[in-house]
Every structure is written in structure tokens, then in C-alpha cells.
N, C-alpha and C positions, 0 to 999 in steps of 0.2 A: 438712603445709605450714603449717597454722595455728599448730602448736606452735613451728615454726622461726621464724615471723614474731614470735610473742610473745617468744621468747628474744632476738631481735635488737632489739626495741623497748624491752625492759625497761631497759637502761642509759640510753637516751635519756630515758625517763620519770623515772628517778632524778635525772639531771642537771637536768631542768626543775623538778622538785620542790624541789631544793636551791636553785636560782636564785630561785624564787618566795618561799621562806621567808627568804632572806637579804636584809636591807634595809640597805644601806650608809648610808642617811640616817636610820636610826632614832635617836630622841633618846637622848643619853647622860645618865646621872645627873648631878645638879648637881655642878659642880666638876671633872668628868672631861673630858679633851680628847684630841686625837690624840697629845699628848705625855705622856699619863698613864703610859705604860710606863716613862718615865724619871723619877726623883725630881726635884722642883723644886730648883734651886740656891738659891732665895731662902728666907729665914727666914719663919716664920709671922707673922701679924699680931695674934695674940691679945693681946699685951701692949701694943699701941699705945695702948689706952685705959685702961690700968691705972696709976695713980699718976704722979707727975711724973717726967720723964726726968732732970731736974736743976734747980738753982736758977735759972739764967739771970738776966736783968735785968727785974725786975718793974715798973720805973718807966715804961717806954714802953708804949704800948698801940697797938692797930690794929684794923681790922675783923676780925671772926671769920672763920674758914674757912667756905666755903659750906655751906648745909644740903644735903648730898649724901652718899649712901652708895655706896661702891665695893666691888667684889669683891676679896678677897685672892687673889693669884695661886696660893697653895697650896691654896685651897679652904676656908680657915677661914671663920668667921662674917664676913659683910660688915662693913665698917668705916664708921661714920658719921664724916665728917671733923671735925665739931665736937666729937666725943668724944675726938679725939687729944690726948694729954697732951704739951705742949711742955716745954721748947723743942725745936724740930724743924726739920730742913732737908728740904724736899720737892722732889725732882727729877722733872720731867715730861720724858719722853723717848720715843723710838721707835727701833726697830732700823734703819730706813731713813734716819735722820738722822745724817750723818757727825759733826757737832760733838757730838751726844749720845753716840755711841760713844767719841769721843775723851775726854770728861770722866768717863765712868762709873768708870774705875779710881780717879780722885781722890775720888769720892764713897765708894767702897769703903774707901779708906784713911782718909777722915774718919770713917766708921763704926767702923773699928778703933781710931782714936786718940781718939775722943770719950770712951771709958771711962765710959759712963753719964751724961755731962754733957748730952747731947742725943741725939735720935733722928735717924737718916737714913732717909728713906722714899722709895721710888721710886713713880712713877705711870706705867705704860706705857700709851700712848694711841695710837689709830689704827693699831694693829699687830695682828699675829697672835700667838697664844700660843706657837706653835712657834718663830717668829722671836725673840721675847723670851727664851724659854728658852734658845735656842742662844747668844744674846749673853751671857746670865747665865753659862752654862757656860764660854764661851770667855774671858770677861773676869774670871772669878772673883768675880762680884757676888753677895753673900750677904745684903745688908740686905733688910728686908721690902719686898714689892712689891705695889702695888694695880694692878688692871687696869681701864682706862677706854677701851674700844673706841670709844665714841661721842663722845669729846672733851668730855664733860660738865663736867669740872673746868675746862678752859680757857675754855669758854663762861661758866661761872659767875664766873670771874675777869675776864672780858671781855678776855682776852689770847689771842693765837694763835701766839706765837713758839715756835720750837724751837731749842735746848732752853730750858727755863724752870725757875727755881729759886725756891721760896717759902720765906722765913725766918719761922718761927712762934715767937712768944715763949712764955714759961712760962704766960702767962695765956690762951693760945690765939689771940691776936691776930696778924694778918699784919703783920709789921714791914717787910718789903721783898720785892719781886719782881724778880729779876734776869733780864734777857733779852739780856745782852751777848754771848753766845756761849759757847764751850767754856771752862769754868773749870778752872784748875789748882789744885794743893795750896795754894800761897801765896795765891791769890785767894780760895779758899774759906775759909781760916783768917782772912783779913782781914775778909771779909764776916760771918762768924760772930761775930768779936770786936766789930765795929762795930754790928751790928744785934741781936745776942742777948746781948752782954756776956759771952761765954765765950771763954777763951783755950785754943785747941787747937793743939798743935804742927803746923807745916806739913810 
């Protein structure tokens, strides 16, 4: 009888032992997320602080980017915003923001047409990594992406609009912040020419 009872309870004990040792909330290594099984659609951030992106217009100046360090979506070394080499166009967006989704393809095309004259950088904020990754995959977004879950960049700029685009000169100064809504190719090209002195085909 005791032997039969032991045989019946053994599978139950094995199940309980497995459940006790499996911790779904166990911390993941740095940079790893629930979407780690899929490769990131975005480019890495390592070269954002290396050398100038292009000549740009050095005559105008502006306030420097905030003293803030953000995580690269791909898990690269965190990026200090003041170390970013301009000229650059920084787009702040979230997957739940319809105008943000509408304009993302235009930023990808700007990234492709810039041909080394400027950098296009995304800052995904107040969002989940899985939602941002899905948007990147669906829309074919490839430019480098920083992750700012706590809205630190917007707070530092003292702006809260969505979407928001920051135009950064070759000297690292903020030349202009656009909060007018979803930008298209022509509007982006005009803003880049007006504030950064760079002609990019629309």
C-alpha cells in the first residue's frame, strides 16, 4: 500500500518541484527582453557618437542636447545625448500614437536619402519594447533607436507633444523642435534645409 501511494505521489512532487524552481519574473540580463528571440529591426547606436555625420550649417547655434543617457534599443552601450555627433534629426515617438506611426516611414526614407549628410535617430518613449519592435518590423524602420520608457528626454526639453522632432546642428546645438504633427517627406526636407542647411531630396 505504501509503495503504491509513493508511486502515485511521485509525479505530483516532480510537478511541484518544477513549478517552484521556475521563476517567470526572474531578472533578465541587461539588454534582454521578451522580444529577444527576434532580432531587432533597428540599427545599432555605436557610431552615433563617432565623428561628424556631415558638414551641416555651423553658423547657427542652439542649446545643447540635455545631459541625459538613454539605452540603445539593440542593447549597445548607452548613449549620452550630448555626445551625439550632428547634424541629426531626432524623432520622439510611441507605437500608440497614430501621427507617430504615420510619419515613421518618412523618417526611414530621410535616413536612406541622407547619404551620410546627417543622422536620423529615433527615441521610443512611454512604450513597451515589444510594441516598438513590432512597429519597426511592420514599417521597415531601420535607423538607430534609443529607448526612453520614462519620458526623460521630453521632460528635459520641457515639451510633452507627440510626435516631436528635434533638429540638431553639427555643433550639437538644438536648432529647432517641431511639434506640428505628422511630417511628410517634403516637410522633413524643408525643415532639414531651413534649420540644418542640408539639401536632401524629398
